[in-house]
C-alpha positions as CSV (number, residue, x, y, z in Angstrom):
1,X,9.1,27.0,-37.3
2,X,5.7,26.5,-38.9
3,X,5.5,23.5,-41.3
4,X,8.8,22.0,-40.3
5,X,8.8,18.4,-39.2
6,X,9.8,17.7,-35.6
7,X,12.8,15.7,-36.8
8,X,14.2,18.8,-38.6
9,X,13.1,21.1,-35.7
10,X,15.3,19.2,-33.2
11,X,18.1,18.6,-35.7
12,X,17.5,14.9,-36.2
13,X,18.1,13.5,-39.7
14,X,14.9,13.4,-41.7
15,X,15.5,9.9,-42.9
16,X,15.7,7.5,-40.0
17,X,17.5,4.3,-40.8
18,X,16.1,2.5,-37.8
19,X,12.9,3.2,-35.8
20,X,13.9,1.0,-32.8
21,X,14.5,4.0,-30.6
22,X,12.1,6.5,-32.4
23,X,9.2,8.1,-30.7
24,X,5.7,8.2,-32.2
25,X,6.3,11.6,-33.9
26,X,9.6,10.4,-35.4
27,X,7.7,7.5,-36.9
28,X,5.0,9.8,-38.3
29,X,7.6,12.1,-39.8
30,X,9.4,9.2,-41.5
31,X,6.0,8.2,-42.9
32,X,5.6,11.7,-44.4
33,X,2.9,12.9,-42.0
34,X,4.7,14.8,-39.3
35,X,3.2,15.8,-36.0
36,X,1.9,19.4,-35.7
37,X,0.8,18.9,-32.1
38,X,2.2,16.4,-29.6
39,X,0.9,16.3,-26.1
40,X,1.7,13.9,-23.2
41,X,2.2,14.2,-19.5
42,X,3.7,10.7,-19.3
43,X,6.6,10.7,-21.8
44,X,8.5,12.4,-24.6
45,X,7.0,11.7,-28.0
46,X,10.2,12.2,-29.9
47,X,13.4,10.3,-29.3
48,X,15.5,13.4,-28.7
49,X,12.9,15.6,-26.9
50,X,14.0,16.8,-23.5
51,X,11.9,19.9,-23.0
52,X,8.9,20.5,-20.7
53,X,6.0,18.0,-20.9
54,X,3.6,19.9,-18.6
55,X,3.3,22.5,-15.9
56,X,1.8,22.1,-12.4
57,X,0.7,24.7,-9.9
58,X,0.6,23.9,-6.2
59,X,-2.1,25.1,-3.8
60,X,0.1,26.2,-0.9
61,X,1.7,29.2,-2.6
62,X,0.6,29.1,-6.3
63,X,4.2,28.3,-7.3
64,X,4.6,26.5,-10.7
65,X,7.0,23.9,-12.0
66,X,7.6,22.4,-15.4
67,X,7.9,18.6,-15.5
68,X,10.4,17.2,-18.0
69,X,11.3,13.7,-19.0
70,X,13.9,11.9,-16.9
71,X,16.1,11.5,-20.1
72,X,15.8,12.8,-23.6
73,X,13.0,10.7,-25.2
74,X,12.1,9.2,-21.9
75,X,9.4,9.0,-19.2
76,X,8.2,12.0,-17.3
77,X,9.9,12.8,-14.0
78,X,7.0,11.8,-11.8
79,X,9.1,11.8,-8.6
80,X,9.9,15.5,-9.1
81,X,6.1,16.2,-9.2
82,X,5.7,14.3,-5.9
83,X,8.4,16.3,-4.3
84,X,7.0,19.6,-5.4
85,X,3.4,18.8,-4.4
86,X,4.2,17.2,-1.0
87,X,1.8,18.4,1.7
88,X,-0.4,20.4,-0.7
89,X,-2.6,20.1,-3.8
90,X,-1.4,20.5,-7.4
91,X,-3.2,21.2,-10.7
92,X,-2.0,20.7,-14.3
93,X,-2.0,24.2,-15.8
94,X,-0.4,23.5,-19.2
95,X,0.2,20.5,-21.4
96,X,3.1,21.6,-23.7
97,X,3.3,20.9,-27.4
98,X,6.4,18.9,-28.1
99,X,6.2,19.4,-31.9
100,X,7.7,22.9,-31.9
101,X,4.5,24.5,-33.2
102,X,3.6,26.0,-29.8
103,X,0.3,24.3,-29.7
104,X,0.2,24.1,-25.9
105,X,-3.1,23.2,-24.2
106,X,-4.3,25.5,-21.3
107,X,-7.5,25.9,-19.3
108,X,-10.5,25.8,-21.6
109,X,-12.6,29.0,-21.8
110,X,-16.4,29.1,-21.9
111,X,-18.3,28.2,-25.0
112,X,-21.7,28.1,-26.7
113,X,-22.8,25.0,-24.8
114,X,-21.5,25.8,-21.3
115,X,-19.6,28.1,-19.1
116,X,-17.2,26.5,-16.8
117,X,-17.8,26.7,-13.0
118,X,-15.0,29.2,-12.3
119,X,-15.9,32.8,-11.8
120,X,-14.6,33.7,-15.3
121,X,-16.5,30.9,-16.9
122,X,-13.4,28.8,-17.6
123,X,-13.4,25.0,-17.0
124,X,-11.6,23.4,-14.1
125,X,-8.0,22.3,-14.3
126,X,-7.1,18.6,-13.7
127,X,-5.6,17.3,-10.5
128,X,-1.9,16.4,-11.0
129,X,-2.3,13.2,-9.1
130,X,-5.6,11.8,-10.4
131,X,-4.1,9.3,-12.9
132,X,-0.9,7.6,-11.8
133,X,0.7,5.0,-14.1
134,X,4.0,3.5,-14.7
135,X,5.8,3.3,-18.1
136,X,8.5,0.6,-18.2
137,X,8.4,0.7,-14.4
138,X,8.8,4.5,-14.0
139,X,6.1,6.5,-12.3
140,X,4.2,9.1,-14.2
141,X,0.8,10.8,-14.3
142,X,-1.9,11.1,-16.9
143,X,-4.6,13.8,-17.2
144,X,-7.8,12.8,-15.3
145,X,-10.7,14.7,-16.7
146,X,-13.8,15.0,-14.4
147,X,-17.0,16.8,-15.6
148,X,-16.4,20.5,-16.1
149,X,-12.7,20.0,-16.7
150,X,-11.1,20.8,-20.0
151,X,-8.1,22.2,-22.0
152,X,-7.9,24.0,-25.3
153,X,-5.9,26.0,-27.8
154,X,-7.9,28.4,-29.9
155,X,-4.9,29.9,-31.7
156,X,-3.3,26.9,-33.3
157,X,-0.3,26.8,-35.7
158,X,-0.1,24.3,-38.5
159,X,-3.1,22.1,-37.8
160,X,-5.5,21.0,-40.6
161,X,-8.3,23.4,-41.6
162,X,-11.1,23.1,-44.1
163,X,-10.9,19.8,-45.9
164,X,-7.2,19.3,-45.4
165,X,-6.0,15.8,-44.5
166,X,-4.9,15.0,-40.9
167,X,-4.4,12.1,-38.5
168,X,-4.5,11.8,-34.7
169,X,-4.2,9.2,-32.0
170,X,-4.6,9.3,-28.3
171,X,-4.0,6.8,-25.4
172,X,-6.9,6.8,-23.0
173,X,-8.0,4.8,-19.9
174,X,-10.6,2.3,-21.2
175,X,-12.3,2.0,-17.8
176,X,-12.9,5.8,-17.2
177,X,-15.8,7.1,-19.3
178,X,-19.4,8.1,-19.2
179,X,-22.3,9.2,-21.5
180,X,-21.6,12.9,-21.2
181,X,-20.6,15.0,-24.1
182,X,-17.9,15.1,-25.0
183,X,-14.6,13.5,-24.0
184,X,-12.7,14.6,-27.1
185,X,-9.1,15.1,-28.2
186,X,-8.5,16.7,-31.6
187,X,-9.5,19.4,-34.0
188,X,-12.2,21.9,-33.1
189,X,-13.7,25.3,-33.6
190,X,-11.6,28.4,-32.8
191,X,-14.5,30.4,-31.2
192,X,-15.9,27.6,-29.0
193,X,-19.3,27.7,-30.6
194,X,-21.2,25.3,-33.0
195,X,-21.1,26.8,-36.4
196,X,-22.4,23.7,-38.1
197,X,-21.6,20.2,-39.4
198,X,-18.0,19.3,-40.2
199,X,-16.4,22.1,-38.2
200,X,-14.4,19.7,-36.1
201,X,-12.7,16.3,-36.3
202,X,-11.8,14.8,-33.0
203,X,-11.4,11.5,-31.3
204,X,-14.3,10.7,-28.9
205,X,-14.3,7.9,-26.3
206,X,-17.4,7.0,-24.3
207,X,-20.8,5.5,-24.6
208,X,-22.3,8.2,-26.8
209,X,-24.2,11.4,-26.1
210,X,-27.4,9.8,-24.9
211,X,-29.2,10.3,-28.2
212,X,-28.7,6.8,-29.5
213,X,-26.9,8.0,-32.5
214,X,-23.4,6.8,-33.4
215,X,-23.1,3.5,-31.5
216,X,-21.0,0.3,-31.9
217,X,-21.4,-3.3,-30.9
218,X,-22.1,-4.1,-27.3
219,X,-22.8,-1.5,-24.6
220,X,-19.7,0.6,-25.1
221,X,-17.5,2.5,-24.6
222,X,-16.5,3.0,-28.2
223,X,-14.0,4.9,-30.2
224,X,-15.9,7.3,-32.4
225,X,-15.4,10.7,-34.1
226,X,-16.9,14.0,-33.1
227,X,-17.4,15.8,-36.4
228,X,-19.8,18.4,-34.8
229,X,-23.5,17.8,-34.3
230,X,-22.9,14.1,-34.0
231,X,-20.7,11.3,-32.8
232,X,-20.0,9.0,-35.6
233,X,-19.0,5.3,-35.6
234,X,-19.3,5.0,-39.3
235,X,-20.7,6.8,-42.3
236,X,-23.9,8.1,-40.7
237,X,-25.6,8.5,-37.3
238,X,-26.1,4.8,-37.2
239,X,-25.0,1.7,-35.4
240,X,-21.8,0.2,-36.7
241,X,-21.4,-3.4,-35.6
242,X,-17.7,-3.3,-36.6
243,X,-17.0,-0.7,-33.9
244,X,-16.5,-2.8,-30.8
245,X,-16.9,-2.1,-27.1
246,X,-13.4,-1.6,-25.8
247,X,-12.7,-1.9,-22.0
248,X,-8.9,-2.6,-21.9
249,X,-7.2,-0.6,-19.3
250,X,-5.2,1.4,-21.9
251,X,-6.8,2.2,-25.3
252,X,-5.1,3.4,-28.4
253,X,-7.7,5.4,-30.4
254,X,-7.2,6.8,-33.9
255,X,-9.3,9.0,-36.2
256,X,-7.9,10.3,-39.5
257,X,-9.5,12.1,-42.4
258,X,-9.0,13.4,-45.9
259,X,-11.4,14.6,-48.6
260,X,-14.5,12.4,-48.5
261,X,-12.6,9.6,-46.7
262,X,-12.0,8.9,-43.1
263,X,-11.3,6.0,-40.7
264,X,-11.5,4.9,-37.1
265,X,-8.8,2.5,-35.8
266,X,-8.0,1.3,-32.3
267,X,-6.5,-1.4,-30.1
268,X,-5.2,-2.3,-26.6
269,X,-2.6,0.3,-25.7
270,X,-0.6,-2.3,-23.7
271,X,-0.5,-5.2,-26.1
272,X,-1.4,-6.4,-29.6
273,X,-2.0,-4.7,-33.0
274,X,-4.5,-2.1,-34.2
275,X,-7.7,-3.0,-35.9
276,X,-9.8,-0.9,-38.3
277,X,-13.3,-0.2,-37.2
278,X,-14.4,2.0,-40.1
279,X,-12.7,3.0,-43.4
280,X,-14.9,4.8,-46.0
281,X,-16.8,7.8,-47.1
282,X,-17.6,10.9,-45.0
283,X,-21.1,11.1,-43.6
284,X,-23.8,12.8,-45.6
285,X,-25.4,16.1,-44.5
286,X,-22.6,18.7,-44.6
287,X,-19.5,16.6,-43.7
288,X,-18.0,16.6,-47.2
289,X,-16.2,18.8,-47.7
290,X,-15.2,19.3,-44.1
291,X,-14.8,22.9,-42.7
292,X,-12.4,22.2,-39.9
293,X,-11.1,25.2,-38.0
294,X,-7.9,23.7,-36.5
295,X,-8.3,24.5,-32.8
296,X,-7.2,21.8,-30.3
297,X,-9.2,20.5,-27.4
298,X,-9.0,17.9,-24.7
299,X,-11.8,16.7,-22.5
300,X,-14.6,18.8,-23.9
301,X,-16.7,19.3,-27.1
302,X,-16.2,21.9,-29.7
303,X,-18.7,24.3,-28.1
304,X,-17.3,23.5,-24.6
305,X,-19.8,20.7,-23.9
306,X,-18.1,19.8,-20.6
307,X,-20.1,17.1,-18.8
308,X,-17.8,14.2,-19.8
309,X,-15.1,12.3,-18.1
310,X,-12.1,10.3,-19.2
311,X,-8.3,10.0,-18.8
312,X,-5.7,11.1,-21.3
313,X,-2.0,10.0,-21.4
314,X,-0.7,11.0,-24.7
315,X,-1.8,12.1,-28.2
316,X,-0.8,13.8,-31.4
317,X,-2.2,15.5,-34.5
318,X,-0.5,15.2,-37.8
319,X,-0.5,17.0,-41.1
320,X,-1.4,14.6,-43.9
321,X,-3.3,11.3,-43.9
322,X,-1.1,8.7,-42.1
323,X,-0.8,5.2,-43.6
324,X,-2.0,2.2,-41.7
325,X,1.6,1.0,-41.7
326,X,2.8,4.1,-40.0
327,X,0.1,3.8,-37.4
328,X,0.9,0.2,-36.8
329,X,4.5,1.2,-36.0
330,X,3.2,3.9,-33.6
331,X,1.1,1.3,-31.9
332,X,4.2,-0.9,-31.5
333,X,5.9,2.0,-29.9
334,X,3.1,2.6,-27.5
335,X,3.0,-1.1,-26.5
336,X,6.8,-0.9,-26.0
337,X,6.3,2.0,-23.5
338,X,4.7,-0.7,-21.2
339,X,1.9,1.4,-19.7
340,X,0.8,-0.3,-16.5
341,X,-1.7,0.7,-13.8
342,X,-0.7,0.7,-10.1
343,X,-2.2,-1.9,-7.8
344,X,-3.4,0.9,-5.5
345,X,-4.2,4.6,-5.8
346,X,-3.8,5.0,-2.0
347,X,-0.8,6.3,-0.1
348,X,0.0,7.3,3.4
349,X,-1.3,5.4,6.5
350,X,-3.0,2.2,5.3
351,X,-6.6,1.5,5.8
352,X,-7.5,-2.2,6.1
353,X,-10.4,-3.4,4.0
354,X,-13.0,-5.0,6.3
355,X,-12.0,-3.0,9.4
356,X,-14.2,-0.6,11.3
357,X,-12.8,2.9,11.6
358,X,-13.7,6.3,13.0
359,X,-12.3,9.5,11.6
360,X,-11.5,12.5,13.9
361,X,-11.2,16.1,12.8
362,X,-7.8,17.7,13.2
363,X,-8.7,21.4,12.8
364,X,-7.9,23.2,16.1
365,X,-11.4,24.4,16.5
366,X,-13.0,21.1,16.8
367,X,-10.6,18.2,17.2
368,X,-13.0,16.4,19.5
369,X,-15.5,15.9,16.6
370,X,-15.8,12.8,14.4
371,X,-17.4,12.2,11.0
372,X,-20.9,10.8,11.7
373,X,-24.2,10.4,9.8
374,X,-27.7,11.1,10.7
375,X,-29.9,9.4,8.1
376,X,-28.5,10.6,4.8
377,X,-26.7,13.6,6.1
378,X,-22.9,13.4,6.9
379,X,-21.6,15.8,9.4
380,X,-19.4,16.0,12.5
381,X,-20.3,15.6,16.2
382,X,-18.5,15.3,19.5
383,X,-17.9,11.7,20.2
384,X,-16.1,10.1,23.1
385,X,-16.0,7.0,25.3
386,X,-19.0,8.0,27.3
387,X,-21.2,8.7,24.2
388,X,-24.3,6.5,23.8
389,X,-24.0,3.4,21.7
390,X,-26.2,4.8,18.9
391,X,-23.8,7.8,18.3
392,X,-20.8,5.5,18.4
393,X,-22.3,3.3,15.7
394,X,-23.1,6.4,13.6
395,X,-19.5,7.4,13.9
396,X,-18.2,4.1,12.7
397,X,-17.5,3.1,9.1
398,X,-16.6,-0.3,7.5
399,X,-13.8,0.1,5.0
400,X,-14.5,-1.7,1.7
401,X,-12.6,-2.0,-1.6
402,X,-13.6,0.9,-3.8
403,X,-16.9,0.2,-5.5
404,X,-15.8,2.1,-8.6
405,X,-12.1,1.3,-8.5
406,X,-10.7,-1.4,-6.3
407,X,-7.4,0.6,-6.0
408,X,-9.3,3.0,-3.6
409,X,-11.8,2.6,-0.8
410,X,-15.5,2.9,-0.1
411,X,-17.0,3.5,3.3
412,X,-20.1,1.6,4.5
413,X,-22.2,2.6,7.4
414,X,-21.8,0.2,10.3
415,X,-25.3,0.9,11.7
416,X,-26.9,0.6,8.2
417,X,-25.1,-2.1,6.1
418,X,-25.5,-1.6,2.4
419,X,-25.5,2.2,2.7
420,X,-22.3,4.0,1.7
421,X,-20.8,7.5,1.8
422,X,-21.1,9.1,-1.6
423,X,-20.9,12.6,-3.0
424,X,-23.9,14.2,-4.6
425,X,-23.9,17.9,-5.7
426,X,-20.6,18.2,-3.8
427,X,-22.2,17.1,-0.5
428,X,-21.3,13.9,1.2
429,X,-24.4,11.6,1.9
430,X,-25.0,8.1,3.1
431,X,-27.2,6.3,0.5
432,X,-28.2,2.8,-0.3
433,X,-26.0,1.2,-2.9
434,X,-28.0,0.7,-6.1
435,X,-25.1,-0.9,-7.9
436,X,-25.2,1.7,-10.7
437,X,-22.0,2.9,-12.4
438,X,-22.5,6.5,-11.1
439,X,-23.2,5.4,-7.5
440,X,-20.1,3.2,-7.5
441,X,-17.9,6.0,-8.8
442,X,-19.4,8.6,-6.5
443,X,-18.8,6.3,-3.5
444,X,-15.1,5.6,-4.3
445,X,-12.4,7.6,-2.4
446,X,-8.6,7.5,-2.4
447,X,-6.5,8.0,0.8
448,X,-3.2,9.8,1.2
449,X,-1.2,11.2,4.0
450,X,-2.9,14.1,5.7
451,X,-2.2,17.4,4.0
452,X,-1.5,19.0,7.4
453,X,0.9,16.2,8.4
454,X,-1.7,14.4,10.5
455,X,-3.5,11.2,9.7
456,X,-5.2,10.8,6.3
457,X,-6.7,13.0,3.7
458,X,-9.4,11.4,1.6
459,X,-10.2,12.6,-1.9
460,X,-12.9,11.7,-4.4
461,X,-11.8,9.2,-7.1
462,X,-14.0,10.7,-9.7
463,X,-13.2,14.3,-8.8
464,X,-9.6,14.0,-7.6
465,X,-9.1,17.7,-7.0
466,X,-11.8,17.4,-4.2
467,X,-11.3,16.1,-0.7
468,X,-13.5,15.3,2.2
469,X,-13.8,18.6,4.1
470,X,-15.9,19.6,7.1
471,X,-17.3,23.0,6.7
472,X,-19.8,24.4,9.2
473,X,-20.0,20.9,10.6
474,X,-21.2,19.4,7.3
475,X,-19.1,17.2,4.9
476,X,-18.4,18.2,1.3
477,X,-16.0,17.2,-1.4
478,X,-14.0,20.5,-1.6
479,X,-11.2,21.8,-3.7
480,X,-8.3,24.0,-2.5
481,X,-9.8,27.2,-3.8
482,X,-12.8,27.3,-6.1
483,X,-16.2,28.8,-6.7
484,X,-18.0,27.5,-3.6
485,X,-17.8,28.7,0.0
486,X,-16.6,25.3,1.1
487,X,-13.7,25.5,-1.4
488,X,-12.1,28.3,0.7
489,X,-8.3,27.9,0.9
490,X,-8.4,29.1,4.5
491,X,-7.3,26.2,6.8
492,X,-8.0,23.8,3.9
493,X,-5.2,21.4,4.8
494,X,-6.5,21.2,8.4
495,X,-10.1,20.7,7.4
496,X,-9.3,17.8,5.0
497,X,-7.0,15.9,7.4
498,X,-8.4,13.2,9.8
499,X,-7.0,10.9,12.4
500,X,-8.2,7.4,11.6
501,X,-8.6,5.0,14.5
502,X,-10.4,1.8,15.3
503,X,-14.1,2.3,15.0
504,X,-16.2,3.1,18.1
505,X,-18.5,0.3,17.0
């Protein structure tokens, strides 16, 4: 029903006497700027919405399931996902539009800047378990975007085009970001190319594109706008001291625009009010009037620039320019949802921080082999009680709290303290910790029950679709199916499951 407000679409009275139980899109509709796209894997964004939030596909048999809210207007049924995905991997294939405009988000196709790594050039899909959270104590999952991952809709219905006014908000993880371009949510080109300035209007979160243009105070990350050919924190490609570094665990980010006027607003998604970081004229150089094309993207730039990372929980796009008062009420609703991060991202048999462990292969071919390292290379070798002391040391690892996320683990070499297992170009290596952000993230891994029912499986925190896998004796981070030989689905569950025991050394 193009153009209809979500309130009318679901048969809810257009004038809401009380917004105590209203969802964000009910609030926007009451403010005269209804949602034309509403996406969330964590909750319903309308008080009466009980339809599908997102779809998952499991690796064992490619079966699919739609995940719905526990109750109308409520939190996603996270436990149903856990049940469906037990003993295998799951990907998020579709993020459904709750607005009734059919603006669903699916796997992003190749674009002018980049092809995705899949054989058809599409970007990767997100792991269904990469971003667990709770809302009012109920478990749910966000959308964890690693580099080369993205979602898009190039055939939108009802979104703003040209210089038409629009608003949008998103809730992100304020601790998951990088300098890559571009972790965006919002309005973009329909053909995945860069036709020129002003062709898109999307929320960006990160530390910029590396060009030094469009920065805020401090070192970032910042909420900015991707308006094509530039990330903007204010009127021009310049520093805006009023746009602050935001590192709260949950971030509410807002961008809205109308003819020759736009604004950036934001705040802590778990507490407090919104603040306005910019409110003024459009940038010079082809950004007024805007020439927006109305496509919708998540995790990538308008031309499929797909090197960024971030986490998305919910977001909407509206028709019309929302008032600050409406957005303030939406922020109150987000805070009332009580987003919270779990204390640990691990599950299954517990690993004890500070302990020394050894990890034995469970694949039938080679169950006498353990994960070892020889210099920087990580591979498997036969190890037993009669092996020499040097080999036993190289097969032993000290469990540490995750360098990039303390809810997971890092693995330090026993024989070479200060050197950790990390992934680099999908291979596992043992390198000296340089305390950089990228090293810490690449050296952080989360543990879960072994996918084949034995021991533990260990996945990358920063690429949660990818698990430690031995392949031709070498160790990789591998997905359950994918473009590389080591991504083969054959005996995947066995190859990524390890028996963890007390370290040989």
